[in-house]
Every structure is written in structure tokens, then in C-alpha cells.
C-alpha positions as protocol buffer text, in pm:
chain_id: "A"
residue {
  index: 1
  type: UNK
  ca { x: 2255 y: 755 z: 17960 }
}
residue {
  index: 2
  type: UNK
  ca { x: 2212 y: 468 z: 17726 }
}
residue {
  index: 3
  type: UNK
  ca { x: 2051 y: 167 z: 17873 }
}
residue {
  index: 4
  type: UNK
  ca { x: 2176 y: -181 z: 17783 }
}
residue {
  index: 5
  type: UNK
  ca { x: 1897 y: -430 z: 17787 }
}
residue {
  index: 6
  type: UNK
  ca { x: 1933 y: -804 z: 17783 }
}
residue {
  index: 7
  type: UNK
  ca { x: 1663 y: -990 z: 17597 }
}
residue {
  index: 8
  type: UNK
  ca { x: 1600 y: -1354 z: 17665 }
}
residue {
  index: 9
  type: UNK
  ca { x: 1458 y: -1546 z: 17367 }
}
residue {
  index: 10
  type: UNK
  ca { x: 1318 y: -1890 z: 17334 }
}
residue {
  index: 11
  type: UNK
  ca { x: 1369 y: -2071 z: 17005 }
}
residue {
  index: 12
  type: UNK
  ca { x: 1135 y: -2344 z: 16901 }
}
residue {
  index: 13
  type: UNK
  ca { x: 1180 y: -2549 z: 16586 }
}
residue {
  index: 14
  type: UNK
  ca { x: 833 y: -2511 z: 16437 }
}
residue {
  index: 15
  type: UNK
  ca { x: 703 y: -2205 z: 16614 }
}
residue {
  index: 16
  type: UNK
  ca { x: 1009 y: -1993 z: 16558 }
}
residue {
  index: 17
  type: UNK
  ca { x: 1166 y: -1755 z: 16810 }
}
residue {
  index: 18
  type: UNK
  ca { x: 975 y: -1596 z: 17094 }
}
residue {
  index: 19
  type: UNK
  ca { x: 1109 y: -1337 z: 17342 }
}
residue {
  index: 20
  type: UNK
  ca { x: 1044 y: -1440 z: 17696 }
}
residue {
  index: 21
  type: UNK
  ca { x: 1191 y: -1154 z: 17904 }
}
residue {
  index: 22
  type: UNK
  ca { x: 1386 y: -832 z: 17874 }
}
residue {
  index: 23
  type: UNK
  ca { x: 1638 y: -795 z: 18156 }
}
residue {
  index: 24
  type: UNK
  ca { x: 1724 y: -431 z: 18222 }
}
residue {
  index: 25
  type: UNK
  ca { x: 2034 y: -305 z: 18406 }
}
residue {
  index: 26
  type: UNK
  ca { x: 1844 y: -152 z: 18702 }
}
residue {
  index: 27
  type: UNK
  ca { x: 1697 y: -492 z: 18768 }
}
residue {
  index: 28
  type: UNK
  ca { x: 2049 y: -610 z: 18840 }
}
residue {
  index: 29
  type: UNK
  ca { x: 2155 y: -306 z: 19041 }
}
residue {
  index: 30
  type: UNK
  ca { x: 1846 y: -302 z: 19264 }
}
residue {
  index: 31
  type: UNK
  ca { x: 1909 y: -644 z: 19427 }
}
residue {
  index: 32
  type: UNK
  ca { x: 2278 y: -562 z: 19460 }
}
residue {
  index: 33
  type: UNK
  ca { x: 2197 y: -231 z: 19631 }
}
residue {
  index: 34
  type: UNK
  ca { x: 1939 y: -399 z: 19857 }
}
residue {
  index: 35
  type: UNK
  ca { x: 2190 y: -667 z: 19949 }
}
residue {
  index: 36
  type: UNK
  ca { x: 2449 y: -400 z: 20029 }
}
residue {
  index: 37
  type: UNK
  ca { x: 2201 y: -216 z: 20249 }
}
residue {
  index: 38
  type: UNK
  ca { x: 2112 y: -536 z: 20429 }
}
residue {
  index: 39
  type: UNK
  ca { x: 2478 y: -621 z: 20484 }
}
residue {
  index: 40
  type: UNK
  ca { x: 2554 y: -272 z: 20617 }
}
residue {
  index: 41
  type: UNK
  ca { x: 2248 y: -283 z: 20845 }
}
residue {
  index: 42
  type: UNK
  ca { x: 2347 y: -627 z: 20965 }
}
residue {
  index: 43
  type: UNK
  ca { x: 2695 y: -505 z: 21051 }
}
residue {
  index: 44
  type: UNK
  ca { x: 2553 y: -209 z: 21243 }
}
residue {
  index: 45
  type: UNK
  ca { x: 2307 y: -430 z: 21426 }
}
residue {
  index: 46
  type: UNK
  ca { x: 2581 y: -679 z: 21506 }
}
residue {
  index: 47
  type: UNK
  ca { x: 2796 y: -407 z: 21659 }
}
residue {
  index: 48
  type: UNK
  ca { x: 2499 y: -284 z: 21862 }
}
residue {
  index: 49
  type: UNK
  ca { x: 2409 y: -637 z: 21972 }
}
residue {
  index: 50
  type: UNK
  ca { x: 2768 y: -711 z: 22071 }
}
residue {
  index: 51
  type: UNK
  ca { x: 2785 y: -390 z: 22272 }
}
residue {
  index: 52
  type: UNK
  ca { x: 2448 y: -461 z: 22429 }
}
residue {
  index: 53
  type: UNK
  ca { x: 2563 y: -803 z: 22543 }
}
residue {
  index: 54
  type: UNK
  ca { x: 2872 y: -647 z: 22703 }
}
residue {
  index: 55
  type: UNK
  ca { x: 2655 y: -381 z: 22865 }
}
residue {
  index: 56
  type: UNK
  ca { x: 2421 y: -649 z: 23004 }
}
residue {
  index: 57
  type: UNK
  ca { x: 2719 y: -837 z: 23145 }
}
residue {
  index: 58
  type: UNK
  ca { x: 2859 y: -522 z: 23305 }
}
residue {
  index: 59
  type: UNK
  ca { x: 2517 y: -433 z: 23444 }
}
residue {
  index: 60
  type: UNK
  ca { x: 2475 y: -780 z: 23592 }
}
residue {
  index: 61
  type: UNK
  ca { x: 2821 y: -765 z: 23749 }
}
residue {
  index: 62
  type: UNK
  ca { x: 2746 y: -419 z: 23891 }
}
residue {
  index: 63
  type: UNK
  ca { x: 2417 y: -541 z: 24037 }
}
residue {
  index: 64
  type: UNK
  ca { x: 2593 y: -841 z: 24192 }
}
residue {
  index: 65
  type: UNK
  ca { x: 2859 y: -615 z: 24348 }
}
residue {
  index: 66
  type: UNK
  ca { x: 2588 y: -381 z: 24478 }
}
residue {
  index: 67
  type: UNK
  ca { x: 2395 y: -671 z: 24631 }
}
residue {
  index: 68
  type: UNK
  ca { x: 2714 y: -802 z: 24794 }
}
residue {
  index: 69
  type: UNK
  ca { x: 2800 y: -458 z: 24932 }
}
residue {
  index: 70
  type: UNK
  ca { x: 2445 y: -416 z: 25060 }
}
residue {
  index: 71
  type: UNK
  ca { x: 2459 y: -755 z: 25233 }
}
residue {
  index: 72
  type: UNK
  ca { x: 2796 y: -667 z: 25389 }
}
residue {
  index: 73
  type: UNK
  ca { x: 2663 y: -331 z: 25499 }
}
residue {
  index: 74
  type: UNK
  ca { x: 2359 y: -488 z: 25664 }
}
residue {
  index: 75
  type: UNK
  ca { x: 2581 y: -746 z: 25834 }
}
residue {
  index: 76
  type: UNK
  ca { x: 2812 y: -472 z: 25962 }
}
residue {
  index: 77
  type: UNK
  ca { x: 2519 y: -265 z: 26088 }
}
residue {
  index: 78
  type: UNK
  ca { x: 2378 y: -569 z: 26270 }
}
residue {
  index: 79
  type: UNK
  ca { x: 2719 y: -639 z: 26423 }
}
residue {
  index: 80
  type: UNK
  ca { x: 2751 y: -277 z: 26532 }
}
residue {
  index: 81
  type: UNK
  ca { x: 2402 y: -291 z: 26683 }
}
residue {
  index: 82
  type: UNK
  ca { x: 2489 y: -603 z: 26883 }
}
residue {
  index: 83
  type: UNK
  ca { x: 2816 y: -449 z: 27000 }
}
residue {
  index: 84
  type: UNK
  ca { x: 2630 y: -133 z: 27102 }
}
residue {
  index: 85
  type: UNK
  ca { x: 2377 y: -332 z: 27307 }
}
residue {
  index: 86
  type: UNK
  ca { x: 2656 y: -533 z: 27468 }
}
residue {
  index: 87
  type: UNK
  ca { x: 2840 y: -212 z: 27553 }
}
residue {
  index: 88
  type: UNK
  ca { x: 2529 y: -69 z: 27717 }
}
residue {
  index: 89
  type: UNK
  ca { x: 2480 y: -392 z: 27914 }
}
residue {
  index: 90
  type: UNK
  ca { x: 2839 y: -390 z: 28038 }
}
residue {
  index: 91
  type: UNK
  ca { x: 2813 y: -26 z: 28141 }
}
residue {
  index: 92
  type: UNK
  ca { x: 2487 y: -80 z: 28332 }
}
residue {
  index: 93
  type: UNK
  ca { x: 2628 y: -389 z: 28506 }
}
residue {
  index: 94
  type: UNK
  ca { x: 2947 y: -206 z: 28601 }
}
residue {
  index: 95
  type: UNK
  ca { x: 2745 y: 82 z: 28743 }
}
residue {
  index: 96
  type: UNK
  ca { x: 2547 y: -155 z: 28963 }
}
residue {
  index: 97
  type: UNK
  ca { x: 2863 y: -333 z: 29080 }
}
residue {
  index: 98
  type: UNK
  ca { x: 3018 y: 4 z: 29157 }
}
residue {
  index: 99
  type: UNK
  ca { x: 2720 y: 103 z: 29370 }
}
residue {
  index: 100
  type: UNK
  ca { x: 2736 y: -226 z: 29556 }
}
residue {
  index: 101
  type: UNK
  ca { x: 3107 y: -171 z: 29626 }
}
residue {
  index: 102
  type: UNK
  ca { x: 3063 y: 193 z: 29715 }
}
residue {
  index: 103
  type: UNK
  ca { x: 3282 y: 307 z: 29426 }
}
residue {
  index: 104
  type: UNK
  ca { x: 3201 y: 664 z: 29313 }
}
residue {
  index: 105
  type: UNK
  ca { x: 3004 y: 677 z: 28987 }
}
residue {
  index: 106
  type: UNK
  ca { x: 3263 y: 897 z: 28816 }
}
residue {
  index: 107
  type: UNK
  ca { x: 3536 y: 639 z: 28893 }
}
residue {
  index: 108
  type: UNK
  ca { x: 3332 y: 348 z: 28755 }
}
residue {
  index: 109
  type: UNK
  ca { x: 3235 y: 546 z: 28444 }
}
residue {
  index: 110
  type: UNK
  ca { x: 3582 y: 682 z: 28370 }
}
residue {
  index: 111
  type: UNK
  ca { x: 3677 y: 563 z: 28025 }
}
residue {
  index: 112
  type: UNK
  ca { x: 3378 y: 332 z: 28010 }
}
residue {
  index: 113
  type: UNK
  ca { x: 3148 y: 278 z: 27717 }
}
residue {
  index: 114
  type: UNK
  ca { x: 2859 y: 510 z: 27636 }
}
residue {
  index: 115
  type: UNK
  ca { x: 2505 y: 389 z: 27704 }
}
residue {
  index: 116
  type: UNK
  ca { x: 2411 y: 421 z: 27337 }
}
residue {
  index: 117
  type: UNK
  ca { x: 2683 y: 385 z: 27078 }
}
residue {
  index: 118
  type: UNK
  ca { x: 2634 y: 564 z: 26746 }
}
residue {
  index: 119
  type: UNK
  ca { x: 2821 y: 410 z: 26454 }
}
residue {
  index: 120
  type: UNK
  ca { x: 2907 y: 581 z: 26126 }
}
residue {
  index: 121
  type: UNK
  ca { x: 2706 y: 506 z: 25815 }
}
residue {
  index: 122
  type: UNK
  ca { x: 3009 y: 540 z: 25590 }
}
residue {
  index: 123
  type: UNK
  ca { x: 3241 y: 313 z: 25395 }
}
residue {
  index: 124
  type: UNK
  ca { x: 3308 y: -40 z: 25511 }
}
residue {
  index: 125
  type: UNK
  ca { x: 3667 y: 43 z: 25603 }
}
residue {
  index: 126
  type: UNK
  ca { x: 3571 y: 318 z: 25846 }
}
residue {
  index: 127
  type: UNK
  ca { x: 3300 y: 98 z: 25999 }
}
residue {
  index: 128
  type: UNK
  ca { x: 3551 y: -184 z: 26048 }
}
residue {
  index: 129
  type: UNK
  ca { x: 3788 y: 61 z: 26217 }
}
residue {
  index: 130
  type: UNK
  ca { x: 3506 y: 180 z: 26441 }
}
residue {
  index: 131
  type: UNK
  ca { x: 3412 y: -175 z: 26542 }
}
residue {
  index: 132
  type: UNK
  ca { x: 3775 y: -263 z: 26610 }
}
residue {
  index: 133
  type: UNK
  ca { x: 3812 y: 42 z: 26837 }
}
residue {
  index: 134
  type: UNK
  ca { x: 3485 y: -42 z: 27012 }
}
residue {
  index: 135
  type: UNK
  ca { x: 3599 y: -403 z: 27066 }
}
residue {
  index: 136
  type: UNK
  ca { x: 3916 y: -268 z: 27228 }
}
residue {
  index: 137
  type: UNK
  ca { x: 3719 y: -39 z: 27460 }
}
residue {
  index: 138
  type: UNK
  ca { x: 3489 y: -327 z: 27551 }
}
residue {
  index: 139
  type: UNK
  ca { x: 3788 y: -545 z: 27636 }
}
residue {
  index: 140
  type: UNK
  ca { x: 3915 y: -275 z: 27874 }
}
residue {
  index: 141
  type: UNK
  ca { x: 3568 y: -245 z: 28025 }
}
residue {
  index: 142
  type: UNK
  ca { x: 3542 y: -621 z: 28078 }
}
residue {
  index: 143
  type: UNK
  ca { x: 3879 y: -619 z: 28258 }
}
residue {
  index: 144
  type: UNK
  ca { x: 3746 y: -344 z: 28486 }
}
residue {
  index: 145
  type: UNK
  ca { x: 3432 y: -550 z: 28540 }
}
residue {
  index: 146
  type: UNK
  ca { x: 3636 y: -854 z: 28641 }
}
residue {
  index: 147
  type: UNK
  ca { x: 3823 y: -639 z: 28891 }
}
residue {
  index: 148
  type: UNK
  ca { x: 3492 y: -527 z: 29042 }
}
residue {
  index: 149
  type: UNK
  ca { x: 3370 y: -888 z: 29061 }
}
residue {
  index: 150
  type: UNK
  ca { x: 3698 y: -988 z: 29228 }
}
residue {
  index: 151
  type: UNK
  ca { x: 3646 y: -715 z: 29485 }
}
residue {
  index: 152
  type: UNK
  ca { x: 3294 y: -846 z: 29547 }
}
residue {
  index: 153
  type: UNK
  ca { x: 3426 y: -1198 z: 29606 }
}
residue {
  index: 154
  type: UNK
  ca { x: 3674 y: -1061 z: 29856 }
}
residue {
  index: 155
  type: UNK
  ca { x: 3382 y: -895 z: 30035 }
}
residue {
  index: 156
  type: UNK
  ca { x: 3154 y: -1199 z: 30020 }
}
residue {
  index: 157
  type: UNK
  ca { x: 2957 y: -1129 z: 30338 }
}
residue {
  index: 158
  type: UNK
  ca { x: 2875 y: -776 z: 30225 }
}
residue {
  index: 159
  type: UNK
  ca { x: 2784 y: -909 z: 29884 }
}
residue {
  index: 160
  type: UNK
  ca { x: 2544 y: -1168 z: 30027 }
}
residue {
  index: 161
  type: UNK
  ca { x: 2381 y: -896 z: 30236 }
}
residue {
  index: 162
  type: UNK
  ca { x: 2352 y: -646 z: 29950 }
}
residue {
  index: 163
  type: UNK
  ca { x: 1996 y: -651 z: 29805 }
}
residue {
  index: 164
  type: UNK
  ca { x: 2094 y: -732 z: 29446 }
}
residue {
  index: 165
  type: UNK
  ca { x: 1830 y: -992 z: 29358 }
}
residue {
  index: 166
  type: UNK
  ca { x: 1487 y: -909 z: 29219 }
}
residue {
  index: 167
  type: UNK
  ca { x: 1235 y: -973 z: 29497 }
}
residue {
  index: 168
  type: UNK
  ca { x: 984 y: -1084 z: 29230 }
}
residue {
  index: 169
  type: UNK
  ca { x: 1007 y: -1097 z: 28854 }
}
residue {
  index: 170
  type: UNK
  ca { x: 771 y: -874 z: 28658 }
}
residue {
  index: 171
  type: UNK
  ca { x: 745 y: -546 z: 28470 }
}
residue {
  index: 172
  type: UNK
  ca { x: 813 y: -227 z: 28665 }
}
residue {
  index: 173
  type: UNK
  ca { x: 497 y: -21 z: 28634 }
}
residue {
  index: 174
  type: UNK
  ca { x: 615 y: 277 z: 28840 }
}
residue {
  index: 175
  type: UNK
  ca { x: 976 y: 381 z: 28893 }
}
residue {
  index: 176
  type: UNK
  ca { x: 1161 y: 570 z: 29165 }
}
residue {
  index: 177
  type: UNK
  ca { x: 1123 y: 949 z: 29193 }
}
residue {
  index: 178
  type: UNK
  ca { x: 868 y: 1213 z: 29104 }
}
residue {
  index: 179
  type: UNK
  ca { x: 553 y: 1086 z: 28933 }
}
residue {
  index: 180
  type: UNK
  ca { x: 187 y: 1163 z: 28872 }
}
residue {
  index: 181
  type: UNK
  ca { x: -17 y: 1027 z: 29159 }
}
residue {
  index: 182
  type: UNK
  ca { x: -204 y: 708 z: 29062 }
}
residue {
  index: 183
  type: UNK
  ca { x: -493 y: 831 z: 29276 }
}
residue {
  index: 184
  type: UNK
  ca { x: -544 y: 1140 z: 29060 }
}
residue {
  index: 185
  type: UNK
  ca { x: -438 y: 1414 z: 29298 }
}
residue {
  index: 186
  type: UNK
  ca { x: -136 y: 1587 z: 29146 }
}
residue {
  index: 187
  type: UNK
  ca { x: 215 y: 1448 z: 29177 }
}
residue {
  index: 188
  type: UNK
  ca { x: 406 y: 1274 z: 29453 }
}
residue {
  index: 189
  type: UNK
  ca { x: 748 y: 1125 z: 29521 }
}
residue {
  index: 190
  type: UNK
  ca { x: 770 y: 748 z: 29483 }
}
residue {
  index: 191
  type: UNK
  ca { x: 1021 y: 603 z: 29732 }
}
residue {
  index: 192
  type: UNK
  ca { x: 1061 y: 272 z: 29548 }
}
residue {
  index: 193
  type: UNK
  ca { x: 948 y: 75 z: 29247 }
}
residue {
  index: 194
  type: UNK
  ca { x: 621 y: -108 z: 29177 }
}
residue {
  index: 195
  type: UNK
  ca { x: 661 y: -455 z: 29025 }
}
residue {
  index: 196
  type: UNK
  ca { x: 349 y: -592 z: 28858 }
}
residue {
  index: 197
  type: UNK
  ca { x: 293 y: -951 z: 28973 }
}
residue {
  index: 198
  type: UNK
  ca { x: -22 y: -1161 z: 29024 }
}
residue {
  index: 199
  type: UNK
  ca { x: -169 y: -1182 z: 29371 }
}
residue {
  index: 200
  type: UNK
  ca { x: -2 y: -1458 z: 29572 }
}
residue {
  index: 201
  type: UNK
  ca { x: 333 y: -1444 z: 29389 }
}
residue {
  index: 202
  type: UNK
  ca { x: 628 y: -1541 z: 29615 }
}
residue {
  index: 203
  type: UNK
  ca { x: 846 y: -1252 z: 29732 }
}
residue {
  index: 204
  type: UNK
  ca { x: 1214 y: -1330 z: 29799 }
}
residue {
  index: 205
  type: UNK
  ca { x: 1477 y: -1164 z: 30015 }
}
residue {
  index: 206
  type: UNK
  ca { x: 1714 y: -982 z: 29775 }
}
residue {
  index: 207
  type: UNK
  ca { x: 1999 y: -1022 z: 30025 }
}
residue {
  index: 208
  type: UNK
  ca { x: 2077 y: -1182 z: 30360 }
}
residue {
  index: 209
  type: UNK
  ca { x: 1961 y: -994 z: 30669 }
}
residue {
  index: 210
  type: UNK
  ca { x: 1737 y: -978 z: 30973 }
}
residue {
  index: 211
  type: UNK
  ca { x: 1362 y: -909 z: 30967 }
}
residue {
  index: 212
  type: UNK
  ca { x: 1293 y: -604 z: 31182 }
}
residue {
  index: 213
  type: UNK
  ca { x: 923 y: -552 z: 31100 }
}
residue {
  index: 214
  type: UNK
  ca { x: 638 y: -763 z: 30964 }
}
residue {
  index: 215
  type: UNK
  ca { x: 316 y: -574 z: 31029 }
}
residue {
  index: 216
  type: UNK
  ca { x: 51 y: -345 z: 30882 }
}
residue {
  index: 217
  type: UNK
  ca { x: 123 y: 21 z: 30814 }
}
residue {
  index: 218
  type: UNK
  ca { x: -112 y: 286 z: 30680 }
}
residue {
  index: 219
  type: UNK
  ca { x: -80 y: 311 z: 30303 }
}
residue {
  index: 220
  type: UNK
  ca { x: 171 y: 24 z: 30285 }
}
residue {
  index: 221
  type: UNK
  ca { x: -68 y: -246 z: 30404 }
}
residue {
  index: 222
  type: UNK
  ca { x: 107 y: -562 z: 30516 }
}
residue {
  index: 223
  type: UNK
  ca { x: 482 y: -501 z: 30488 }
}
residue {
  index: 224
  type: UNK
  ca { x: 812 y: -667 z: 30571 }
}
residue {
  index: 225
  type: UNK
  ca { x: 1128 y: -472 z: 30654 }
}
residue {
  index: 226
  type: UNK
  ca { x: 1472 y: -636 z: 30641 }
}
residue {
  index: 227
  type: UNK
  ca { x: 1794 y: -489 z: 30785 }
}
residue {
  index: 228
  type: UNK
  ca { x: 2093 y: -602 z: 30574 }
}
residue {
  index: 229
  type: UNK
  ca { x: 2360 y: -425 z: 30784 }
}
residue {
  index: 230
  type: UNK
  ca { x: 2613 y: -196 z: 30611 }
}
residue {
  index: 231
  type: UNK
  ca { x: 2346 y: 78 z: 30630 }
}
residue {
  index: 232
  type: UNK
  ca { x: 2112 y: -109 z: 30391 }
}
residue {
  index: 233
  type: UNK
  ca { x: 1742 y: -175 z: 30452 }
}
residue {
  index: 234
  type: UNK
  ca { x: 1467 y: -307 z: 30224 }
}
residue {
  index: 235
  type: UNK
  ca { x: 1088 y: -270 z: 30247 }
}
residue {
  index: 236
  type: UNK
  ca { x: 824 y: -490 z: 30081 }
}
residue {
  index: 237
  type: UNK
  ca { x: 469 y: -355 z: 30088 }
}
residue {
  index: 238
  type: UNK
  ca { x: 109 y: -445 z: 29988 }
}
residue {
  index: 239
  type: UNK
  ca { x: 168 y: -811 z: 30078 }
}
residue {
  index: 240
  type: UNK
  ca { x: -104 y: -1070 z: 30105 }
}
residue {
  index: 241
  type: UNK
  ca { x: 88 y: -1278 z: 30358 }
}
residue {
  index: 242
  type: UNK
  ca { x: 418 y: -1257 z: 30550 }
}
residue {
  index: 243
  type: UNK
  ca { x: 620 y: -1579 z: 30575 }
}
residue {
  index: 244
  type: UNK
  ca { x: 867 y: -1435 z: 30831 }
}
residue {
  index: 245
  type: UNK
  ca { x: 853 y: -1280 z: 31177 }
}
residue {
  index: 246
  type: UNK
  ca { x: 1049 y: -995 z: 31338 }
}
residue {
  index: 247
  type: UNK
  ca { x: 1393 y: -1103 z: 31458 }
}
residue {
  index: 248
  type: UNK
  ca { x: 1417 y: -1385 z: 31206 }
}
residue {
  index: 249
  type: UNK
  ca { x: 1737 y: -1416 z: 31002 }
}
residue {
  index: 250
  type: UNK
  ca { x: 1677 y: -1471 z: 30632 }
}
residue {
  index: 251
  type: UNK
  ca { x: 1907 y: -1594 z: 30361 }
}
residue {
  index: 252
  type: UNK
  ca { x: 1955 y: -1440 z: 30020 }
}
residue {
  index: 253
  type: UNK
  ca { x: 1676 y: -1571 z: 29794 }
}
residue {
  index: 254
  type: UNK
  ca { x: 1457 y: -1701 z: 30080 }
}
residue {
  index: 255
  type: UNK
  ca { x: 1079 y: -1654 z: 30046 }
}
residue {
  index: 256
  type: UNK
  ca { x: 958 y: -1386 z: 30289 }
}
residue {
  index: 257
  type: UNK
  ca { x: 594 y: -1348 z: 30182 }
}
residue {
  index: 258
  type: UNK
  ca { x: 331 y: -1343 z: 29910 }
}
residue {
  index: 259
  type: UNK
  ca { x: 236 y: -1040 z: 29701 }
}
residue {
  index: 260
  type: UNK
  ca { x: -110 y: -886 z: 29726 }
}
residue {
  index: 261
  type: UNK
  ca { x: -293 y: -555 z: 29721 }
}
residue {
  index: 262
  type: UNK
  ca { x: -326 y: -468 z: 30089 }
}
residue {
  index: 263
  type: UNK
  ca { x: -306 y: -103 z: 30187 }
}
residue {
  index: 264
  type: UNK
  ca { x: -356 y: 189 z: 29949 }
}
residue {
  index: 265
  type: UNK
  ca { x: -322 y: 40 z: 29601 }
}
residue {
  index: 266
  type: UNK
  ca { x: -487 y: 42 z: 29261 }
}
residue {
  index: 267
  type: UNK
  ca { x: -427 y: -328 z: 29203 }
}
residue {
  index: 268
  type: UNK
  ca { x: -213 y: -626 z: 29292 }
}
residue {
  index: 269
  type: UNK
  ca { x: 162 y: -549 z: 29282 }
}
residue {
  index: 270
  type: UNK
  ca { x: 476 y: -547 z: 29496 }
}
residue {
  index: 271
  type: UNK
  ca { x: 606 y: -212 z: 29623 }
}
residue {
  index: 272
  type: UNK
  ca { x: 981 y: -245 z: 29687 }
}
residue {
  index: 273
  type: UNK
  ca { x: 1213 y: 8 z: 29852 }
}
residue {
  index: 274
  type: UNK
  ca { x: 1586 y: 22 z: 29928 }
}
residue {
  index: 275
  type: UNK
  ca { x: 1716 y: 260 z: 30196 }
}
residue {
  index: 276
  type: UNK
  ca { x: 2081 y: 355 z: 30243 }
}
residue {
  index: 277
  type: UNK
  ca { x: 2151 y: 501 z: 30587 }
}
residue {
  index: 278
  type: UNK
  ca { x: 1781 y: 581 z: 30620 }
}
residue {
  index: 279
  type: UNK
  ca { x: 1747 y: 753 z: 30280 }
}
residue {
  index: 280
  type: UNK
  ca { x: 1543 y: 588 z: 30003 }
}
residue {
  index: 281
  type: UNK
  ca { x: 1739 y: 528 z: 29679 }
}
residue {
  index: 282
  type: UNK
  ca { x: 1646 y: 381 z: 29343 }
}
residue {
  index: 283
  type: UNK
  ca { x: 1623 y: 0 z: 29392 }
}
residue {
  index: 284
  type: UNK
  ca { x: 1708 y: -60 z: 29027 }
}
residue {
  index: 285
  type: UNK
  ca { x: 2066 y: 46 z: 29104 }
}
residue {
  index: 286
  type: UNK
  ca { x: 2099 y: -278 z: 29298 }
}
residue {
  index: 287
  type: UNK
  ca { x: 1878 y: -514 z: 29099 }
}
residue {
  index: 288
  type: UNK
  ca { x: 2126 y: -713 z: 28888 }
}
residue {
  index: 289
  type: UNK
  ca { x: 2000 y: -885 z: 28574 }
}
């Protein structure tokens, strides 16, 4: 191929002509080609940059939606947890009211809420439906509870006599029923509950009644026994001091003595029993919150 060169000359009056530069064709094509490459690369990069910006926006929106859904999910789980705890509280309270009224356990529990409610870890819609259904069941349970309370008010004297108060406030260190003996000799049957309280803590009558015993008994130490009528009797053992005497009538919530560690004990606490028609039962069935 024949090349066409362009010569650039400089003419000077006295010195004559002098060639300054020879401009060849490839010198023109090279910058044009480089410019074309740069333009094409710029266009490609622009398309990539534009798509990247859109992708960043979509990613940010997706992260925001995910964060919102996570927050809603946590809020729903917390609401379900609170509803579950409230359901368990209502059920336990109804059970205690039923025992106080002499209503059979199966009647009180019929259609009532479960002790522990499991909620689905699924979509928000199903969880909302679950909570709505649980709210409805709780409303029915609260109506039943109000009916039980109304029955209690109608039987006020029996209610005042029923040992439903805590005789002393403290953690229960040993419950009712079979247990390992605290004295290290096999197992035994615990007729009541042990409430851990400091020595000298006031002990209150959980219901109105008449003191039938206030004396020492082997193993129990100093004890007080109250007859509440209706076949109910309570026993308070390991006392430091009795504030009542046999034959004395006591009101609900009246101080009857001070806790101690008399008798066969491993430390200061209150041993509390509830008897129904002469048979020991779990006192926690009667101890309302």
C-alpha cells in the first residue's frame, strides 16, 4: 500500500527552506483509533456504573426491608411470649380458684389455655392469626375467671377462711411430695412446703380460723395449728415464738408467730402444711400470687 506522507516545511528568506516534520498517515490513525477505544471503553464503563448504582439501590432497599421484617418478627415473638406468660398465669390462677371453690380440676381446665403456649415461627400472617386466636381464648378464660371470682364473693365467709395467703414471703426451698431427705438418709415424703425466711420473720394466718394448738412437737419444734372450718387446717412449724394461744380466733393476715429453726431442721425456715379433711395436700394450690 502506498503511503501518503505530509511534509511540513519552514521557509526563511535568507536561509532558504527547511523541512521541520514529516507527518505520516498512521500518526493520524493512531490517535483516532485510541480515541475510539477510549470512547467505547467509556460507554461500557458507564453502562456498568449505571447498573452498579441501580444494584446498590436495590441492595439497600432489600436490606432495609429485611431489617424491617426482622424487627417486626422480633416484636411479634416478644408479643407472643408475653401472651404465653399471661395465659399460663391465668390458667394457674383459675386452677387455684377452682380448688378453693371445690370445682373439679377437669371442669376448670376444660377449654382453658395450655401452661406453655408454643407459637409458630412462620410468616407474619400466620403468627398474627395465631395471636388473634390466642387472644380470643384468653378472653374466654378471663370470663370464666370472673365467674369463679363472683362465686368466691358469694361465698365470702368460706373465702376468708380458705388459706390463700402466703404465711411468709420467700423462696420455696422444698416442695410438697417425695424428696431426698435433707438429713442424708434416703428419701421421705414432705407433707408441706419449706419457705426460706430469716429467723424472726413474722408469720401470718393465711385465712381466718381458730387456733387449736400452739406447742412443741417432736421434729416440728414450736408449731401453731389453725382450724379454718370447711375441713381445712394449716400447720406452721419450726417457729421461734408463737403470738397466739389455743382457742384464740385469728383473722386473715393476722400475725401468729415468728419464724425460727426449732425442732429438726437444717436451718432457719418456715415449714407450712395444708390439710383437707385430715389429709395433707400441696399448699401451693391455695397460695394465690
